[in-house]
C-alpha positions in Angstrom: 122.0 255.6 36.2 122.9 256.3 39.8 120.5 255.3 42.6 120.9 256.3 46.2 118.3 255.5 48.8 117.4 257.0 52.1 117.3 254.8 55.1 113.5 254.4 54.8 113.7 253.5 51.1 116.5 251.1 51.8 114.3 249.3 54.4 111.6 249.0 51.7 114.2 247.7 49.2 115.4 245.2 51.9 111.8 244.1 52.4 111.4 243.5 48.7 114.6 241.5 48.6 113.7 239.3 51.7 109.9 239.0 51.3 110.1 235.3 50.4 112.1 234.5 53.5 109.6 236.4 55.7 106.7 234.6 54.0 108.4 231.3 54.7 109.0 232.1 58.4 105.3 233.1 58.7 104.3 229.8 57.1 106.4 227.8 59.5 105.0 229.7 62.5 101.5 229.0 61.1 102.3 225.3 60.9 103.6 225.4 64.5 100.4 227.1 65.7 98.2 224.7 63.7 100.0 221.6 65.2 99.7 223.0 68.7 95.9 223.6 68.1 95.4 220.1 66.7 97.1 218.5 69.8 94.9 220.7 72.1 97.8 222.6 73.5 96.7 225.6 75.5 96.9 229.1 74.0 99.4 230.5 76.4 102.4 228.4 75.4 101.5 228.8 71.7 101.6 232.6 72.1 104.7 232.5 74.2 106.5 230.4 71.5 105.3 232.7 68.7 106.5 235.8 70.6 109.9 234.3 71.3 110.3 233.2 67.6 109.2 236.6 66.4 111.7 238.4 68.7 114.5 236.1 67.5 113.5 236.6 63.8 113.3 240.4 64.3 116.8 240.5 65.9 118.1 238.4 63.0 116.4 240.6 60.5 117.9 243.8 62.1 121.4 242.3 62.1 120.9 241.2 58.5 119.6 244.6 57.5 122.6 246.4 58.9 124.9 243.9 56.9 122.7 244.6 53.9 123.1 248.4 54.3 126.9 248.0 54.9 127.3 246.1 51.7 125.1 248.7 49.9 127.3 251.6 51.2 130.4 249.7 50.3 129.2 249.3 46.7 128.3 253.0 46.6 131.9 253.9 47.6 133.3 251.5 45.0 131.0 252.7 42.2 133.4 255.3 40.7 136.4 253.0 41.1 134.7 250.1 39.4 134.4 252.1 36.2 138.1 251.5 35.7 138.8 248.3 37.6 137.1 245.5 39.4 139.5 245.6 42.4 137.9 246.6 45.7 134.6 244.9 45.3 133.1 243.2 48.4 134.0 239.6 48.7 131.2 237.5 47.2 129.2 235.6 49.8 127.7 233.1 47.4 128.3 231.4 44.0 125.9 233.7 42.1 127.7 236.9 43.4 131.0 235.3 42.4 129.6 234.7 38.9 128.4 238.3 38.7 131.9 239.6 39.6 133.5 237.4 37.0 131.1 238.7 34.4 131.9 242.2 35.5 135.6 241.6 35.1 135.1 240.2 31.6 133.0 243.3 30.6 135.7 245.6 32.0 138.4 243.8 30.1 136.4 244.1 26.9 135.7 247.8 27.6 139.4 248.5 28.1 140.2 246.8 24.8 137.5 248.8 22.9 138.6 252.1 24.5 142.3 251.3 23.7 141.4 250.6 20.0 139.2 253.8 19.8 142.0 255.8 21.3 144.5 254.5 18.8 142.1 255.2 15.9 141.4 258.7 17.2 145.1 259.5 17.6 145.8 258.4 14.1 142.9 260.4 12.7 144.0 263.5 14.7 147.6 263.1 13.4 146.4 262.7 9.8 144.1 265.8 9.8 146.7 267.9 11.7 149.3 267.0 9.1 146.8 267.7 6.2 145.9 271.1 7.7 149.5 272.1 7.9 150.4 270.8 4.5 147.6 272.5 2.7 148.8 275.9 4.0 151.7 275.7 1.5 149.5 275.6 -1.7 147.3 278.3 -0.2 150.3 280.6 0.4 151.5 279.8 -3.2 148.1 280.7 -4.6 148.1 284.0 -2.8 151.5 284.8 -4.4 150.2 283.9 -7.8 147.1 286.1 -7.3 149.3 289.1 -6.4 150.8 289.1 -9.8 147.7 288.0 -11.6 145.8 290.6 -13.8 142.6 288.6 -14.0 139.5 290.8 -13.7 138.1 288.2 -11.1 141.2 288.5 -8.9 139.2 290.0 -6.0 136.6 287.2 -6.1 139.3 284.5 -6.2 141.1 286.1 -3.2 137.9 286.1 -1.2 137.3 282.4 -2.0 140.9 281.5 -1.1 140.5 283.4 2.1 137.4 281.3 2.9 139.5 278.1 2.3 142.2 279.4 4.7 139.5 280.1 7.3 138.1 276.7 7.0 141.5 275.1 7.4 142.1 277.2 10.6 138.7 276.0 11.8 139.8 272.4 11.4 143.0 273.1 13.3 141.0 274.9 16.0 138.5 272.0 16.2 141.3 269.4 16.6 143.1 271.5 19.3 140.0 272.4 21.2 138.7 268.8 21.2 142.0 267.5 22.7 141.9 266.5 26.4 144.6 269.1 27.1 145.2 272.3 25.3 148.1 274.7 25.4 146.4 277.5 27.4 148.5 280.5 28.4 146.6 282.9 30.7 147.9 286.4 30.9 146.4 289.9 31.1 145.9 291.4 27.6 144.6 294.6 26.2 141.2 293.6 24.8 141.2 296.4 22.2 144.4 294.9 20.7 143.0 291.4 20.6 139.9 292.7 18.8 142.0 294.6 16.3 143.9 291.4 15.4 140.7 289.7 14.4 139.3 292.7 12.6 142.5 293.1 10.6 142.2 289.6 9.4 138.7 290.2 8.0 139.4 293.8 6.7 139.4 292.7 3.1 136.1 290.9 3.6 134.5 294.0 5.1 135.6 296.0 2.1 134.7 293.4 -0.5 131.3 292.8 1.0 130.6 296.5 1.5 129.9 296.0 5.2 130.5 298.9 7.6 132.5 298.3 10.8 131.7 300.4 13.9 134.2 299.7 16.6 134.2 301.8 19.7 137.3 302.6 21.7 137.9 299.7 24.1 140.3 300.2 27.0 139.8 297.0 29.0 142.4 294.6 30.4 141.2 291.0 30.5 142.7 287.8 32.0 142.5 285.3 29.2 144.3 283.2 26.6 145.2 285.4 23.6 145.2 282.8 20.9 141.9 281.2 21.9 140.0 284.4 22.5 141.1 285.9 19.2 140.0 282.6 17.6 136.5 283.0 19.1 136.2 286.6 18.0 137.3 285.6 14.5 134.6 282.9 14.3 131.9 285.4 15.5 133.1 288.0 12.9 133.0 285.3 10.2 129.4 284.5 11.0 128.5 288.2 11.1 130.0 288.8 7.7 128.4 285.6 6.3 124.9 286.5 7.3 125.0 290.3 6.8 123.9 291.7 3.4 125.9 294.3 1.5 125.4 297.7 3.0 124.9 296.3 6.5 127.1 296.9 9.5 128.9 295.2 12.4 129.1 297.0 15.7 131.7 296.1 18.4 131.5 297.7 21.9 131.6 297.0 25.6 128.3 296.8 27.4 127.9 299.3 30.2 128.1 297.9 33.7 130.5 296.4 36.2 131.0 293.2 34.2 133.4 293.1 31.2 130.9 292.1 28.5 132.1 292.4 24.9 129.2 292.8 22.4 129.6 292.0 18.7 126.4 293.1 16.9 125.4 292.8 13.3 122.5 293.9 11.2 122.2 290.6 9.4 119.3 288.2 8.8 119.1 287.1 12.4 118.3 283.8 14.0 114.8 282.3 14.5 113.7 282.2 18.1 113.2 278.4 18.0 116.8 278.0 16.8 118.5 280.1 19.6 118.5 277.4 22.3 120.5 275.0 20.0 122.9 277.3 18.1 125.8 276.1 20.2 125.2 272.4 19.5 127.7 270.6 17.4 126.6 270.3 13.8 123.3 272.2 14.4 122.7 274.7 11.5 119.1 275.7 12.0 117.0 277.5 9.4 119.9 279.7 8.3 122.1 276.7 7.8 119.5 275.1 5.6 119.3 278.3 3.5 123.1 278.5 3.3 124.3 275.1 2.3 127.9 276.0 3.2 127.1 276.2 6.9 128.7 273.5 9.0 127.3 274.1 12.5 130.8 273.9 13.9 131.8 277.6 14.4 129.5 278.5 17.3 130.0 275.0 18.9 133.8 275.7 18.9 133.2 279.2 20.4 131.1 277.7 23.3 133.7 274.9 23.9 136.7 277.3 23.9 134.9 279.9 26.1 134.0 277.3 28.6 137.6 276.0 28.7 139.1 279.4 29.2 136.6 280.3 31.9 134.4 282.8 30.0 130.7 282.8 29.0 129.0 283.4 25.7 125.4 283.8 24.7 123.4 285.2 21.8 120.4 287.4 21.4 118.8 287.6 18.0 115.6 288.2 16.0 114.8 287.5 12.4 115.7 290.4 10.1 116.8 292.5 13.1 120.3 291.3 13.5 122.3 289.3 16.0 124.1 290.2 19.2 126.8 287.9 20.6 127.9 288.6 24.1 131.2 287.5 25.5 131.5 287.8 29.3 135.2 288.3 30.0 134.8 289.1 33.7 137.7 287.7 35.7 136.8 284.5 37.4 138.5 281.2 38.1 140.0 280.0 34.8 138.8 276.5 33.8 141.6 274.3 32.5 140.5 271.0 30.9 
């Protein structure tokens, strides 16, 4: 936790650090006054000596305070640097400070070793799951081919379940890529209507199978964004809309009126409880709907929020139970955030 003090608070902290020395000086001055009194020394030289000693002590205290403040400010400047290395710390003035710095160096070395081990494990894990996600696409494609020539009366159901598997695999890949420290963003101007149609086309069979009506208004907007990631976000939102909308319901896609470019994806589904709304973008949070639907992972909206933040857009949700959900994507041009 960072602490930064004003000059007055720093003086108070200095007083707390030096109160024993001040008390000792006062004790010595008291002994000096007592001895003078016992030897019947007149009051004038006693007061004169006390005043001189006080002035000298005050001057020394002022000089010591400025040195104290200088070291404090130096430590503040070194605070960010010392997270990564111990170089640049003030020279220790006593043995205890030297021991503290040696302890700090040991902790930093241990931290570097732990971070290095965690990075290696994380890299191995990412490589494994990336390889797995790519390899599993082959049997998925083969199963699609087999279903095309199949005459089983449950063919449509099997195709839908296979499609869900494919979507979950793509979500894994999206999670791995979005969680990486650097992602392959490519910002260009795109026709928003075309991007939406890409996502809608992917879920066309689900709309038909689930008997959910799509109402998509004509959208003629040009947005500065990353095509792949924005389409990924729209797909995740459509997936949620289809998952939580009953047969006979609808999904409405349109641009909100106004100066800003706000894309709205609205469904007539079961909605989200008011107490769950503030946490829907948290990783792994499923809320009441997630408890009802055991397949919910709590990852989809978390990924949407992460991706939208990285590409410099905003996302928020309005919803009410049994009245549907509205997801707003603010695609107004602003400085793109690359992380």
